[in-house]
C-alpha positions in Angstrom: 187.6 -28.2 136.2 185.0 -25.9 134.6 182.3 -28.5 135.1 182.9 -28.6 138.8 182.5 -24.8 139.0 179.1 -25.0 137.2 178.0 -27.8 139.5 179.0 -25.8 142.6 177.0 -22.8 141.4 174.0 -24.9 140.6 174.1 -26.4 144.1 174.2 -22.9 145.6 171.3 -21.7 143.6 169.3 -24.8 144.4 170.0 -24.4 148.2 169.1 -20.7 148.0 165.9 -21.4 146.2 165.0 -24.1 148.7 165.6 -21.9 151.8 163.9 -18.9 150.1 160.8 -21.1 149.4 160.8 -22.3 153.0 161.0 -18.7 154.3 158.3 -17.2 152.2 155.9 -20.0 152.2 155.8 -20.6 156.0 152.4 -20.1 157.7 151.8 -16.6 159.2 151.9 -16.2 163.0 148.4 -16.1 164.5 147.3 -13.2 166.8 148.2 -13.8 170.4 145.6 -13.0 173.0 147.1 -11.7 176.3 143.9 -10.6 178.2 140.2 -11.1 177.7 136.9 -9.9 179.1 133.3 -11.1 178.7 130.4 -9.3 177.0 127.8 -9.0 179.7 124.6 -7.2 180.6 125.4 -4.1 182.7 125.1 -0.4 183.1 126.8 2.2 181.0 126.8 6.0 181.2 128.3 8.9 179.5 129.8 11.5 181.7 131.6 14.8 181.3 134.6 15.4 183.5 135.2 18.9 184.9 136.6 20.8 187.8 134.5 22.6 190.3 134.7 24.7 193.5 132.6 24.5 196.6 131.0 27.8 197.4 128.8 29.2 200.1 125.3 30.2 199.0 124.3 33.9 199.2 123.6 34.5 202.9 125.4 31.4 204.1 128.4 33.5 205.2 127.6 36.4 207.5 130.2 39.0 208.7 129.0 40.3 212.0 130.2 43.9 212.7 129.9 46.3 215.6 127.3 49.1 215.3 128.4 50.5 218.7 131.6 52.2 219.6 133.4 51.0 222.7 135.6 48.4 224.3 134.7 44.7 223.9 133.7 43.6 227.4 133.0 39.9 226.7 133.8 37.5 223.8 131.8 34.3 224.1 132.9 32.3 221.0 136.0 31.2 219.3 136.7 29.8 215.8 135.0 26.4 215.3 132.2 27.0 217.9 128.7 26.2 216.8 126.2 29.0 217.4 122.4 29.3 217.2 120.4 32.2 215.8 120.1 35.1 218.3 122.8 33.5 220.5 124.9 36.1 222.4 128.4 36.1 221.1 130.0 39.3 222.3 129.3 42.3 224.6 130.6 45.9 224.2 130.9 48.2 227.2 127.7 50.2 227.4 128.3 52.5 230.4 128.5 55.7 228.4 125.3 54.8 226.5 123.5 54.0 229.7 124.5 57.4 231.1 123.0 59.0 228.0 119.9 56.9 228.5 119.5 58.1 232.1 119.7 61.7 231.0 117.1 61.1 228.3 114.8 59.4 230.8 115.1 62.4 233.1 114.2 64.7 230.2 111.2 62.5 229.4 110.0 62.7 233.0 110.1 66.5 232.9 108.3 66.5 229.5 105.6 64.2 230.9 105.2 66.5 233.9 104.8 69.6 231.7 102.4 67.7 229.5 100.4 66.6 232.6 100.3 70.2 233.8 99.0 71.5 230.5 96.4 68.7 230.4 95.3 69.6 233.9 95.5 73.4 234.1 94.0 74.4 230.7 90.8 72.3 230.9 90.2 73.9 234.3 90.7 77.4 232.8 88.4 76.5 229.9 85.8 75.4 232.3 86.0 78.6 234.3 85.8 80.7 231.1 82.8 78.7 229.9 81.1 79.3 233.3 81.8 83.0 233.1 80.4 83.1 229.6 77.2 81.4 230.7 76.9 83.9 233.6 77.4 86.8 231.2 74.9 85.3 228.8 72.4 85.0 231.6 72.9 88.7 232.5 72.6 89.7 228.9 69.4 87.8 228.5 68.0 89.4 231.6 69.1 92.9 230.5 67.5 92.3 227.0 64.2 91.3 228.5 64.3 94.2 230.9 65.0 96.6 228.0 62.1 95.2 226.1 59.7 95.6 229.0 60.9 99.1 229.8 60.5 100.1 226.2 56.8 98.9 226.2 56.1 100.8 229.5 57.8 103.9 228.1 55.5 103.7 225.0 52.6 103.6 227.3 54.1 106.5 229.3 54.2 104.4 232.4 58.0 105.0 233.0 60.3 107.9 232.5 62.9 108.1 229.7 65.7 107.9 232.3 64.5 104.4 233.2 64.5 103.4 229.6 68.0 104.8 229.0 69.3 102.9 232.1 67.8 99.7 230.7 69.5 100.3 227.4 72.9 100.9 229.1 72.6 97.7 231.1 71.8 95.8 227.9 74.8 97.2 226.1 77.1 96.5 229.0 75.8 92.9 229.3 76.2 92.4 225.5 79.8 93.6 225.5 80.6 91.4 228.5 79.3 88.3 226.6 81.5 89.2 223.6 84.5 89.6 226.0 83.8 86.3 227.7 83.5 84.5 224.3 86.8 86.0 223.1 88.4 84.9 226.4 87.1 81.4 225.9 88.5 81.2 222.4 91.8 82.6 223.6 92.1 80.0 226.3 91.2 77.1 224.0 93.7 78.3 221.4 96.4 78.5 224.1 95.5 75.0 225.2 95.9 73.6 221.7 99.2 75.3 221.2 100.6 74.3 224.6 99.3 70.8 224.3 101.0 70.3 220.9 104.2 71.9 222.2 104.2 69.7 225.3 103.5 66.5 223.3 106.3 67.4 220.8 108.7 67.8 223.7 107.5 64.5 225.2 107.8 62.7 221.8 111.3 64.1 221.2 112.4 62.9 224.7 110.9 59.5 224.0 112.7 59.3 220.6 116.0 60.0 222.4 115.3 57.2 224.8 114.3 54.8 221.9 117.6 55.7 220.1 119.6 55.2 223.3 118.0 51.8 223.9 118.7 50.9 220.3 122.3 51.9 220.6 122.5 49.9 223.9 121.1 46.9 222.1 123.9 47.1 219.6 126.4 46.5 222.4 125.0 42.9 222.7 126.1 41.2 219.5 124.1 38.1 218.5 124.4 35.6 215.7 121.9 36.2 212.9 122.0 32.6 211.7 122.7 29.0 212.9 126.2 28.1 211.9 129.8 27.7 212.8 132.2 30.5 213.8 134.6 30.8 210.9 136.6 33.8 211.9 137.1 36.0 215.0 139.1 39.3 214.4 138.9 40.9 217.9 139.1 39.8 221.5 138.0 41.1 224.9 139.7 44.4 225.8 140.0 45.7 222.3 138.2 48.9 221.2 136.0 48.9 218.1 134.6 51.9 216.2 131.2 51.6 214.6 131.2 52.1 210.8 134.9 51.1 210.2 135.9 48.0 208.3 137.8 46.7 211.4 134.6 46.6 213.2 133.7 43.3 211.5 134.3 41.1 214.5 133.0 37.6 213.7 132.2 35.6 210.6 129.6 32.9 210.9 129.2 30.2 208.2 126.2 28.0 207.7 127.8 24.7 206.5 124.4 23.3 205.4 124.0 26.0 202.7 126.7 25.1 200.2 126.7 24.9 196.5 129.2 23.9 193.8 130.3 25.8 190.7 131.4 23.5 187.9 133.4 25.1 185.1 132.2 23.3 181.9 134.3 23.7 178.7 132.5 25.5 175.9 132.7 22.3 173.7 130.7 20.4 176.3 128.2 22.9 177.6 125.6 22.0 175.0 125.3 18.6 176.5 124.7 19.8 180.1 121.1 20.2 181.2 119.4 21.2 184.4 118.6 18.2 186.8 121.5 16.1 185.4 123.1 14.0 188.2 126.6 15.0 189.4 129.1 12.9 191.3 132.3 14.5 192.7 135.2 13.9 194.9 137.5 16.2 197.0 141.1 15.6 198.0 140.2 15.9 201.7 138.0 12.7 201.5 139.5 10.6 198.7 137.3 7.6 199.4 134.0 9.5 199.5 131.8 10.2 196.5 129.4 13.1 196.9 126.3 13.6 194.9 124.2 16.5 193.6 122.4 17.7 190.5 122.7 20.6 188.1 120.5 23.4 189.1 121.2 25.8 186.3 123.8 26.9 183.7 124.8 30.5 183.8 124.9 32.2 180.4 127.8 34.5 181.2 131.1 32.9 180.1 134.3 32.9 182.1 137.7 32.9 180.5 140.5 31.1 182.2 143.9 30.6 180.5 142.3 31.7 177.2 139.8 28.8 177.5 136.1 29.7 177.6 134.1 28.0 180.3 130.4 28.2 181.4 129.5 27.9 185.1 127.0 25.1 186.1 125.5 25.6 189.5 125.0 22.5 191.6 122.8 22.6 194.7 124.1 20.3 197.5 122.0 18.3 199.9 122.8 19.5 203.5 123.3 15.9 204.5 125.9 15.5 201.7 127.7 18.7 202.3 128.3 18.4 206.1 132.0 17.5 205.5 132.6 20.1 202.8 134.1 23.5 203.2 134.0 26.6 201.0 136.7 26.9 198.3 137.4 23.1 198.2 138.4 22.0 194.7 136.3 19.1 193.3 136.7 16.6 190.5 133.3 16.2 189.0 131.5 13.8 186.6 128.2 15.1 185.1 126.1 12.2 184.1 124.9 13.1 180.6 123.2 9.8 179.7 122.8 6.4 181.4 121.5 3.0 180.3 120.9 0.1 182.5 120.7 -3.7 181.7 122.3 -3.4 178.2 125.1 -5.5 176.6 128.5 -3.9 177.4 132.1 -4.6 176.8 135.2 -2.9 178.3 136.5 0.0 176.2 139.9 -1.8 176.1 138.3 -4.4 173.8 137.7 -1.8 171.0 140.5 -1.5 168.5 141.1 0.6 165.4 142.1 -1.3 162.3 142.5 1.3 159.6 139.4 3.4 159.7 137.3 0.7 161.3 136.6 0.2 165.0 136.5 -3.5 165.6 136.5 -6.1 168.4 138.4 -9.4 168.4 136.0 -12.1 169.7 137.8 -15.1 171.1 136.7 -18.5 169.7 136.4 -21.7 171.6 139.6 -23.0 170.0 141.6 -20.1 171.3 141.6 -18.2 168.0 140.0 -14.8 167.3 137.6 -13.5 164.8 137.3 -9.8 163.8 133.9 -8.3 164.5 132.7 -4.8 163.6 129.9 -4.4 166.1 127.2 -1.7 166.1 128.0 0.6 169.1 125.6 2.4 171.3 126.4 4.6 174.3 130.1 5.1 175.0 130.9 5.4 178.7 134.0 6.1 180.7 135.0 2.5 181.0 132.4 0.5 179.0 130.6 0.8 175.7 127.2 -0.5 174.8 127.0 -3.1 172.0 123.8 -2.8 170.0 124.5 -5.8 167.8 127.4 -8.0 166.7 128.1 -9.8 170.0 126.1 -11.9 172.3 126.1 -12.1 176.1 128.9 -14.4 177.4 131.2 -14.0 174.4 134.8 -13.4 175.3 136.6 -10.5 173.7 140.3 -9.6 173.7 141.3 -6.6 175.7 145.0 -7.1 175.0 146.2 -8.8 171.9 149.4 -9.0 169.8 148.6 -8.7 166.1 151.1 -10.0 163.5 153.6 -7.2 162.6 153.1 -5.3 165.9 155.9 -5.4 168.4 153.7 -4.6 171.5 150.3 -5.7 172.7 147.4 -3.7 171.3 145.5 -2.4 174.4 143.1 0.2 173.2 143.3 2.4 170.1 142.2 6.0 170.6 138.6 6.8 169.5 138.5 9.3 166.6 136.5 12.5 166.6 135.6 12.3 170.3 134.2 15.7 171.6 136.3 17.5 174.2 135.3 16.2 177.6 132.9 13.4 176.7 133.6 10.1 178.2 
């Protein structure tokens, strides 16, 4: 009986050893390739992804106000209308200003008449005074020569002293008359200068009032200062506007061809962004359209949003590209940091991390795989450059099941990748 027990135990141990040997010595399951791709020549580029906002350039949005007070008589535009530079867009009632202009023109007419009178009368009076002075000077010259002759005759005792004294009196009277005529001429000339200046000043003041009135009247005709599209109308015909008040901003005109984009670049990426780098972006309004531009400059002043530091990159937009865009649209941007063309590339999905190594599983002709640790070049958003380790046309696994893993390996994360780089 005891022998049978030992035989039974021996049989159990033998069977267990056999099945254990079969279990632990069976061949390992090979990797199973689910999807593949081919290493091929193509283009790869590194981009930074960021968010931007469409903005109008300085001077592209003009708020047109009223510099005249009055009732809006005519409003010629509405929101969405295209306008040209100097096109009439609104008219303010100018009757009161025109009445003031009429009064100013009447004052100017009177001032011109007074000036004309001064310019006519005083030259005539000056001419008369000059003629009287010449006559007095002639009398004085005659009296002086007479006195000289009488004095010589008196010395020769040919005339009496009474005759000499009479000649002296005539000479003195003639001399005083010349002095009086000279003073009169100076006085008339001085009066002419004063009256002329006064009349010209009155005339100029009247003309200035007219110029001011005409300027104010010109303010009642509101024109567009730029080519563009009417973006906002805040008043309508019949309403009263008051010059100088905020509400007097009547119309806003936008030049849609003068747009730019502000991209907010993370502080970890700003060192990679340079002027003239290409930019591609999309907006939600046109999901199927890709717009293009280039970095114009990077502002040094940081901007903090949600405790994250950003730097603003300014992108100038081509007018042909920006015709569909509107200010304040949000954009999804890709800044092209580096691009290579005609290089060997594979999809990023083919790169796997095994431990601390980044490898590729090349598919052999027999359906197996071999592990390759290639030398990588430029890493793009979807593809990566292969510098060496693979040849054009080789197939690589993009999805693969490795022994010991329950799910397909699609793409292991890349270690130590900088913030926004792709």
